[in-house]
C-alpha positions as a printed Julia matrix, in Angstrom:
268×3 Matrix{Float64}:
  79.25  104.29  137.62
  80.36  106.27  134.57
  82.57  109.3   134.98
  84.91  111.31  132.8
  86.79  114.55  133.1
  85.44  117.91  131.99
  88.3   118.42  129.55
  87.36  115.32  127.54
  83.71  116.33  127.5
  84.62  119.79  126.22
  86.69  118.25  123.43
  83.87  116.0   122.17
  81.16  118.66  122.56
  81.55  120.21  119.07
  81.03  116.81  117.42
  77.94  115.9   119.43
  76.3   119.32  119.49
  73.67  118.07  117.04
  72.78  114.36  116.99
  70.32  112.22  115.02
  69.01  108.87  116.26
  67.31  106.46  113.84
  65.54  103.76  115.84
  61.91  102.56  115.89
  62.15  101.68  119.59
  60.84  104.69  121.54
  62.39  103.57  124.83
  65.79  103.08  123.22
  65.58  106.57  121.67
  64.65  108.12  125.0
  67.55  106.41  126.8
  70.1   107.37  124.16
  68.78  110.94  124.06
  69.15  111.33  127.82
  72.7   109.97  127.81
  73.81  112.13  124.89
  72.36  115.26  126.47
  74.23  114.32  129.62
  77.44  114.27  127.56
  76.74  117.73  126.18
  74.53  117.29  123.1
  72.34  120.36  122.61
  70.02  119.13  119.88
  68.89  115.5   119.56
  66.49  114.49  116.79
  65.02  111.07  116.04
  63.23  109.15  113.31
  62.08  105.58  112.92
  62.33  104.68  109.21
  64.68  105.07  106.27
  62.9   107.67  104.16
  61.98  110.1   106.94
  65.46  109.66  108.4
  67.05  110.78  105.13
  64.87  113.89  105.09
  65.81  114.64  108.7
  69.52  114.14  108.06
  69.35  116.48  105.09
  67.62  119.16  107.17
  69.57  119.12  110.45
  73.12  118.17  109.34
  74.14  116.21  112.47
  77.66  115.76  113.78
  76.99  112.16  114.87
  74.37  109.68  113.65
  73.1   106.67  115.6
  71.36  103.95  113.59
  69.57  100.79  114.7
  70.36   97.88  112.38
  66.8    96.78  111.66
  63.13   97.62  112.09
  59.81   97.2   110.33
  60.56  100.1   107.99
  64.27  100.4   108.69
  67.35   98.76  107.23
  70.31  100.33  109.0
  72.94   99.08  106.6
  71.03  100.33  103.56
  70.46  103.68  105.23
  74.16  104.03  106.04
  75.08  103.3   102.42
  72.56  105.85  101.14
  73.95  108.51  103.46
  77.53  107.79  102.38
  76.67  107.98   98.67
  74.47  111.06   98.97
  75.34  114.68   98.39
  74.25  115.69  101.89
  76.68  117.75  103.94
  76.55  115.08  106.68
  77.55  112.21  104.37
  80.91  111.92  106.16
  79.5   112.33  109.68
  80.34  109.45  112.03
  77.72  106.71  112.13
  77.43  104.49  115.21
  75.28  101.39  114.77
  73.51  100.5   118.02
  71.76   97.12  117.92
  71.05   93.9   119.78
  72.46   91.89  116.87
  76.18   91.45  117.44
  76.97   88.49  115.18
  80.05   88.43  112.99
  77.82   88.9   109.94
  76.09   91.95  111.47
  79.38   93.57  112.41
  80.9    92.94  108.98
  77.75   94.27  107.32
  77.92   97.46  109.37
  81.6    97.92  108.57
  81.07   97.42  104.85
  78.13   99.85  104.86
  80.41  102.68  106.03
  79.66  102.65  109.75
  82.33  104.03  112.1
  81.47  102.14  115.29
  79.33   99.23  116.43
  77.65   99.06  119.85
  75.6    96.17  121.17
  72.4    96.68  123.15
  72.13   96.7   126.09
  75.11   98.96  126.68
  76.56  100.93  129.55
  77.12  104.68  129.46
  80.83  103.93  129.52
  80.55  101.72  126.43
  78.68  104.45  124.59
  81.14  107.12  125.65
  84.08  105.1   124.3
  82.4   104.95  120.88
  81.58  108.66  120.93
  85.1   109.52  122.04
  86.53  107.44  119.2
  84.52  109.15  116.47
  84.99  112.63  117.94
  88.67  112.54  118.82
  90.21  109.77  116.69
  89.29  110.58  113.08
  89.9   107.88  110.49
  91.0   108.32  106.87
  88.06  108.62  104.46
  87.79  106.11  101.61
  85.95  107.31   98.52
  85.64  104.41   96.09
  82.84  102.9    94.0
  82.29   99.64   95.89
  82.82  101.28   99.29
  82.39  104.76  100.74
  83.2   105.46  104.38
  85.94  105.47  107.01
  88.99  103.26  106.55
  87.77   99.74  107.35
  91.2    98.65  108.53
  90.58  100.64  111.69
  86.98   99.55  112.26
  86.18   99.41  115.96
  84.08   96.67  117.46
  84.7    95.59  120.99
  81.77   93.21  120.59
  83.57   90.69  118.39
  87.0    89.09  118.78
  86.5    85.99  116.64
  88.66   84.41  113.99
  87.79   86.95  111.28
  88.91   89.97  113.29
  92.15   91.05  111.61
  95.26   91.63  113.69
  96.2    94.44  111.33
  93.06   96.42  112.2
  94.2    99.71  113.66
  97.41   99.9   111.65
  97.95  103.05  109.67
 100.03  103.0   106.49
 102.7   105.37  105.26
 102.82  107.43  102.07
 103.57  104.42   99.85
 100.56  102.55  101.18
  98.28  105.56  100.75
  99.58  106.07   97.22
  99.03  102.39   96.38
  95.49  102.49   97.73
  94.69  105.63   95.73
  95.94  104.07   92.49
  93.96  100.88   93.12
  90.81  102.93   93.68
  91.46  104.88   90.48
  91.73  101.65   88.48
  88.64  100.2    90.15
  86.63  103.39   89.54
  87.45  103.25   85.84
  86.49   99.57   85.67
  83.15  100.25   87.4
  82.47  103.63   85.8
  79.35  102.54   83.89
  77.77  101.09   87.05
  77.75  104.42   88.88
  79.29  107.3    86.9
  78.57  109.88   89.6
  80.22  107.93   92.42
  83.09  106.82   90.18
  83.78  110.46   89.3
  83.64  111.45   92.96
  86.04  108.61   93.83
  88.48  109.68   91.1
  88.32  113.3    92.29
  89.08  112.25   95.87
  92.06  110.11   94.84
  93.41  112.97   92.74
  93.31  115.23   95.81
  95.05  112.56   97.89
  97.79  112.01   95.32
  98.26  115.74   94.82
  98.9   116.16   98.53
 101.42  113.31   98.5
 103.16  114.74   95.42
 103.53  118.16   96.99
 104.84  116.71  100.24
 107.36  114.5    98.43
 108.36  117.14   95.89
 107.31  114.83   93.05
 106.86  117.29   90.17
 105.93  114.65   87.6
 103.12  113.2    89.71
 101.89  116.69   90.62
 101.77  117.65   86.94
  99.72  114.66   85.75
  97.38  114.97   88.75
  96.83  118.64   87.85
  95.9   117.58   84.32
  93.37  115.09   85.69
  91.92  117.67   88.07
  91.59  120.19   85.23
  89.6   117.67   83.21
  87.35  116.85   86.19
  86.72  120.57   86.66
  85.18  120.85   83.2
  82.07  119.04   84.44
  81.88  117.13   81.12
  83.32  113.88   82.46
  83.19  110.66   80.46
  85.03  107.37   80.81
  86.74  107.91   77.46
  87.88  111.37   78.52
  89.23  110.06   81.81
  91.22  107.22   80.33
  94.38  109.1    79.36
  94.75  111.38   82.42
  93.92  108.57   84.87
  96.43  106.22   83.21
  99.07  108.95   83.39
  98.44  109.42   87.11
  98.54  105.68   87.82
 101.82  105.28   85.92
 103.41  108.27   87.67
 102.29  107.01   91.08
 103.69  103.56   90.39
 106.95  105.1    89.22
 107.17  107.0    92.5
 106.81  103.72   94.4
 109.5   102.06   92.28
 112.14  104.79   92.75
 113.09  103.93   96.36
 113.53  100.29   95.31
 115.78  101.28   92.42
 117.87  103.5    94.69
 118.2   100.72   97.26
 119.47   98.26   94.63
Protein backbone atom coordinates (compact mmCIF):
# COMPACT_ATOMS: atom_id res chain seq x y z
CA UNK A 1 0.00 0.00 0.00
CA UNK A 2 1.26 3.47 -0.88
CA UNK A 3 1.37 6.17 1.75
CA UNK A 4 3.19 9.45 2.26
CA UNK A 5 2.99 12.31 4.68
CA UNK A 6 0.87 15.40 4.16
CA UNK A 7 3.90 17.69 4.30
CA UNK A 8 5.50 16.03 1.27
CA UNK A 9 2.24 16.18 -0.66
CA UNK A 10 1.89 19.88 0.11
CA UNK A 11 5.42 20.51 -1.16
CA UNK A 12 4.85 18.79 -4.52
CA UNK A 13 1.35 20.24 -5.02
CA UNK A 14 2.45 23.46 -6.79
CA UNK A 15 4.37 21.45 -9.41
CA UNK A 16 1.53 19.02 -10.14
CA UNK A 17 -1.35 21.49 -9.98
CA UNK A 18 -1.71 21.26 -13.76
CA UNK A 19 -0.65 18.07 -15.55
CA UNK A 20 -0.68 16.89 -19.18
CA UNK A 21 -0.67 13.22 -20.17
CA UNK A 22 0.20 12.21 -23.74
CA UNK A 23 -0.77 8.58 -24.26
CA UNK A 24 -3.03 6.86 -26.83
CA UNK A 25 -4.05 4.20 -24.30
CA UNK A 26 -7.32 5.38 -22.71
CA UNK A 27 -7.04 2.99 -19.75
CA UNK A 28 -3.49 4.12 -19.00
CA UNK A 29 -4.60 7.77 -19.11
CA UNK A 30 -7.50 7.08 -16.76
CA UNK A 31 -5.25 5.27 -14.25
CA UNK A 32 -2.58 7.97 -14.30
CA UNK A 33 -5.22 10.70 -14.00
CA UNK A 34 -6.76 9.07 -10.93
CA UNK A 35 -3.40 8.65 -9.23
CA UNK A 36 -2.27 12.20 -9.95
CA UNK A 37 -5.54 13.65 -8.67
CA UNK A 38 -5.04 11.56 -5.56
CA UNK A 39 -1.65 13.23 -5.11
CA UNK A 40 -3.19 16.68 -5.40
CA UNK A 41 -3.34 17.55 -9.11
CA UNK A 42 -6.24 19.91 -9.79
CA UNK A 43 -6.26 19.91 -13.59
CA UNK A 44 -5.30 16.88 -15.70
CA UNK A 45 -5.45 17.07 -19.49
CA UNK A 46 -4.67 14.37 -22.04
CA UNK A 47 -3.96 13.91 -25.73
CA UNK A 48 -3.00 10.97 -27.89
CA UNK A 49 -0.77 12.26 -30.70
CA UNK A 50 2.14 14.61 -31.27
CA UNK A 51 0.48 17.54 -33.03
CA UNK A 52 -2.58 17.86 -30.79
CA UNK A 53 -0.33 17.39 -27.75
CA UNK A 54 1.80 20.37 -28.78
CA UNK A 55 -1.31 22.53 -29.12
CA UNK A 56 -2.52 21.39 -25.70
CA UNK A 57 0.85 22.04 -24.06
CA UNK A 58 0.93 25.52 -25.54
CA UNK A 59 -2.56 26.27 -24.22
CA UNK A 60 -2.48 24.86 -20.68
CA UNK A 61 1.18 25.36 -19.62
CA UNK A 62 1.51 22.27 -17.38
CA UNK A 63 3.86 21.89 -14.44
CA UNK A 64 4.54 18.22 -15.24
CA UNK A 65 4.21 16.32 -18.53
CA UNK A 66 3.79 12.56 -18.88
CA UNK A 67 4.60 11.06 -22.28
CA UNK A 68 4.21 7.52 -23.61
CA UNK A 69 7.19 6.53 -25.75
CA UNK A 70 5.27 5.32 -28.80
CA UNK A 71 1.88 5.07 -30.45
CA UNK A 72 0.28 5.02 -33.88
CA UNK A 73 0.54 8.80 -34.17
CA UNK A 74 2.94 9.40 -31.30
CA UNK A 75 6.71 9.42 -31.01
CA UNK A 76 7.48 10.34 -27.42
CA UNK A 77 11.14 11.11 -27.96
CA UNK A 78 10.42 13.39 -30.92
CA UNK A 79 7.68 15.15 -28.96
CA UNK A 80 10.02 15.71 -26.01
CA UNK A 81 12.64 17.24 -28.30
CA UNK A 82 10.08 19.52 -29.93
CA UNK A 83 8.89 20.74 -26.53
CA UNK A 84 12.45 21.42 -25.36
CA UNK A 85 13.33 23.40 -28.51
CA UNK A 86 10.07 25.33 -28.62
CA UNK A 87 9.30 28.80 -27.33
CA UNK A 88 6.46 27.54 -25.13
CA UNK A 89 6.47 28.60 -21.49
CA UNK A 90 6.42 24.91 -20.47
CA UNK A 91 9.54 23.99 -22.47
CA UNK A 92 11.47 23.44 -19.22
CA UNK A 93 8.66 21.62 -17.41
CA UNK A 94 9.62 18.16 -16.14
CA UNK A 95 8.84 15.34 -18.56
CA UNK A 96 8.31 11.82 -17.24
CA UNK A 97 8.29 9.08 -19.88
CA UNK A 98 5.93 6.27 -18.90
CA UNK A 99 6.19 3.21 -21.14
CA UNK A 100 6.33 -0.57 -21.29
CA UNK A 101 9.63 -0.40 -23.19
CA UNK A 102 12.45 -0.34 -20.65
CA UNK A 103 15.42 -1.41 -22.77
CA UNK A 104 18.78 0.31 -22.50
CA UNK A 105 18.18 1.90 -25.91
CA UNK A 106 14.76 3.25 -24.86
CA UNK A 107 16.12 4.72 -21.64
CA UNK A 108 19.08 6.33 -23.41
CA UNK A 109 16.76 7.70 -26.09
CA UNK A 110 14.52 9.26 -23.46
CA UNK A 111 17.48 10.78 -21.64
CA UNK A 112 18.93 12.25 -24.82
CA UNK A 113 15.53 13.68 -25.81
CA UNK A 114 15.46 15.82 -22.65
CA UNK A 115 13.27 13.65 -20.42
CA UNK A 116 13.64 14.05 -16.65
CA UNK A 117 12.47 10.62 -15.48
CA UNK A 118 11.69 7.20 -16.92
CA UNK A 119 8.98 4.91 -15.53
CA UNK A 120 8.17 1.42 -16.77
CA UNK A 121 4.61 0.17 -17.12
CA UNK A 122 3.10 -1.44 -15.16
CA UNK A 123 4.09 0.68 -12.18
CA UNK A 124 3.03 1.04 -8.57
CA UNK A 125 1.75 4.27 -7.08
CA UNK A 126 4.92 4.34 -5.01
CA UNK A 127 7.09 4.13 -8.13
CA UNK A 128 5.18 7.00 -9.71
CA UNK A 129 5.37 9.10 -6.57
CA UNK A 130 9.16 8.74 -6.42
CA UNK A 131 9.44 10.12 -9.96
CA UNK A 132 7.05 12.98 -9.22
CA UNK A 133 8.87 13.78 -5.99
CA UNK A 134 12.19 13.87 -7.85
CA UNK A 135 11.04 16.34 -10.48
CA UNK A 136 9.13 18.51 -8.00
CA UNK A 137 11.62 18.67 -5.14
CA UNK A 138 15.02 17.84 -6.66
CA UNK A 139 15.52 20.25 -9.56
CA UNK A 140 18.38 19.54 -11.94
CA UNK A 141 20.60 22.06 -13.75
CA UNK A 142 19.26 23.03 -17.18
CA UNK A 143 21.46 22.44 -20.22
CA UNK A 144 20.84 24.73 -23.18
CA UNK A 145 23.02 23.58 -26.08
CA UNK A 146 22.48 22.91 -29.78
CA UNK A 147 22.76 19.12 -29.82
CA UNK A 148 20.91 18.75 -26.50
CA UNK A 149 18.32 20.74 -24.58
CA UNK A 150 17.03 19.54 -21.23
CA UNK A 151 17.98 18.66 -17.65
CA UNK A 152 21.56 17.68 -16.86
CA UNK A 153 21.91 14.12 -18.17
CA UNK A 154 24.54 13.26 -15.58
CA UNK A 155 21.75 13.09 -13.03
CA UNK A 156 19.24 11.18 -15.17
CA UNK A 157 17.08 8.93 -13.03
CA UNK A 158 16.08 5.46 -14.12
CA UNK A 159 15.52 2.81 -11.54
CA UNK A 160 14.55 0.50 -14.40
CA UNK A 161 18.07 -0.04 -15.71
CA UNK A 162 21.28 -0.90 -13.87
CA UNK A 163 23.28 -2.40 -16.73
CA UNK A 164 26.84 -1.86 -17.85
CA UNK A 165 26.17 1.51 -19.51
CA UNK A 166 24.74 3.13 -16.38
CA UNK A 167 27.47 5.54 -15.27
CA UNK A 168 28.67 5.51 -11.68
CA UNK A 169 29.12 9.27 -11.90
CA UNK A 170 25.41 9.82 -12.53
CA UNK A 171 24.11 11.96 -9.71
CA UNK A 172 27.37 13.81 -9.14
CA UNK A 173 27.18 17.57 -9.21
CA UNK A 174 30.19 19.64 -10.26
CA UNK A 175 31.68 22.76 -8.74
CA UNK A 176 32.21 26.19 -10.30
CA UNK A 177 35.16 25.05 -12.43
CA UNK A 178 33.13 22.21 -13.92
CA UNK A 179 30.16 24.48 -14.63
CA UNK A 180 32.47 27.04 -16.23
CA UNK A 181 34.13 24.36 -18.36
CA UNK A 182 30.77 23.03 -19.52
CA UNK A 183 29.57 26.53 -20.42
CA UNK A 184 32.67 27.22 -22.52
CA UNK A 185 32.36 23.88 -24.31
CA UNK A 186 28.73 24.66 -25.15
CA UNK A 187 29.72 28.10 -26.43
CA UNK A 188 32.31 26.57 -28.76
CA UNK A 189 29.88 23.88 -29.91
CA UNK A 190 27.12 26.44 -30.53
CA UNK A 191 29.43 28.47 -32.75
CA UNK A 192 30.48 25.35 -34.67
CA UNK A 193 26.84 24.33 -35.23
CA UNK A 194 25.44 27.83 -35.69
CA UNK A 195 24.38 27.36 -39.33
CA UNK A 196 22.46 24.17 -38.48
CA UNK A 197 20.09 25.93 -36.09
CA UNK A 198 20.81 29.65 -35.63
CA UNK A 199 17.87 30.19 -33.28
CA UNK A 200 18.81 27.39 -30.88
CA UNK A 201 22.52 28.23 -31.11
CA UNK A 202 21.73 31.82 -30.13
CA UNK A 203 19.57 30.66 -27.25
CA UNK A 204 22.36 28.32 -26.09
CA UNK A 205 24.92 31.13 -26.22
CA UNK A 206 22.60 33.44 -24.28
CA UNK A 207 22.10 30.80 -21.57
CA UNK A 208 25.84 30.18 -21.19
CA UNK A 209 26.46 33.92 -20.96
CA UNK A 210 23.99 34.10 -18.07
CA UNK A 211 25.67 31.14 -16.37
CA UNK A 212 29.16 32.60 -16.74
CA UNK A 213 28.00 36.02 -15.60
CA UNK A 214 26.67 34.49 -12.39
CA UNK A 215 29.95 32.66 -11.81
CA UNK A 216 31.97 35.82 -12.51
CA UNK A 217 29.97 37.87 -10.03
CA UNK A 218 30.23 35.19 -7.36
CA UNK A 219 33.99 34.82 -7.85
CA UNK A 220 34.64 38.55 -8.21
CA UNK A 221 36.15 37.97 -11.66
CA UNK A 222 35.92 41.45 -13.21
CA UNK A 223 37.56 40.47 -16.50
CA UNK A 224 35.15 37.61 -17.16
CA UNK A 225 32.18 39.75 -16.11
CA UNK A 226 33.25 42.49 -18.52
CA UNK A 227 33.58 40.27 -21.61
CA UNK A 228 30.33 38.47 -20.77
CA UNK A 229 28.59 41.86 -20.55
CA UNK A 230 29.91 42.70 -24.01
CA UNK A 231 28.53 39.42 -25.38
CA UNK A 232 25.17 39.99 -23.71
CA UNK A 233 24.99 43.51 -25.13
CA UNK A 234 25.51 42.14 -28.63
CA UNK A 235 22.86 39.44 -28.11
CA UNK A 236 20.43 42.12 -26.93
CA UNK A 237 20.64 43.91 -30.28
CA UNK A 238 18.54 41.16 -31.88
CA UNK A 239 20.74 41.33 -35.01
CA UNK A 240 22.78 38.22 -34.23
CA UNK A 241 25.06 36.62 -36.81
CA UNK A 242 27.85 34.08 -36.51
CA UNK A 243 30.38 36.65 -37.71
CA UNK A 244 29.18 39.15 -35.13
CA UNK A 245 29.39 36.57 -32.35
CA UNK A 246 32.89 35.41 -33.14
CA UNK A 247 34.87 38.09 -31.30
CA UNK A 248 32.75 38.40 -28.12
CA UNK A 249 32.36 34.61 -27.77
CA UNK A 250 36.11 34.06 -28.21
CA UNK A 251 36.79 36.72 -25.58
CA UNK A 252 34.46 34.99 -23.12
CA UNK A 253 35.96 31.55 -23.78
CA UNK A 254 39.50 32.87 -23.28
CA UNK A 255 38.57 34.70 -20.07
CA UNK A 256 36.80 31.62 -18.69
CA UNK A 257 39.79 29.43 -19.47
CA UNK A 258 42.09 31.95 -17.83
CA UNK A 259 39.94 31.80 -14.70
CA UNK A 260 40.36 28.02 -14.63
CA UNK A 261 44.13 28.31 -15.07
CA UNK A 262 44.68 30.81 -12.22
CA UNK A 263 44.23 28.36 -9.32
CA UNK A 264 46.73 26.01 -11.00
CA UNK A 265 49.26 28.81 -11.39
CA UNK A 266 48.84 29.82 -7.75
CA UNK A 267 49.27 26.23 -6.60
CA UNK A 268 52.54 25.86 -8.54
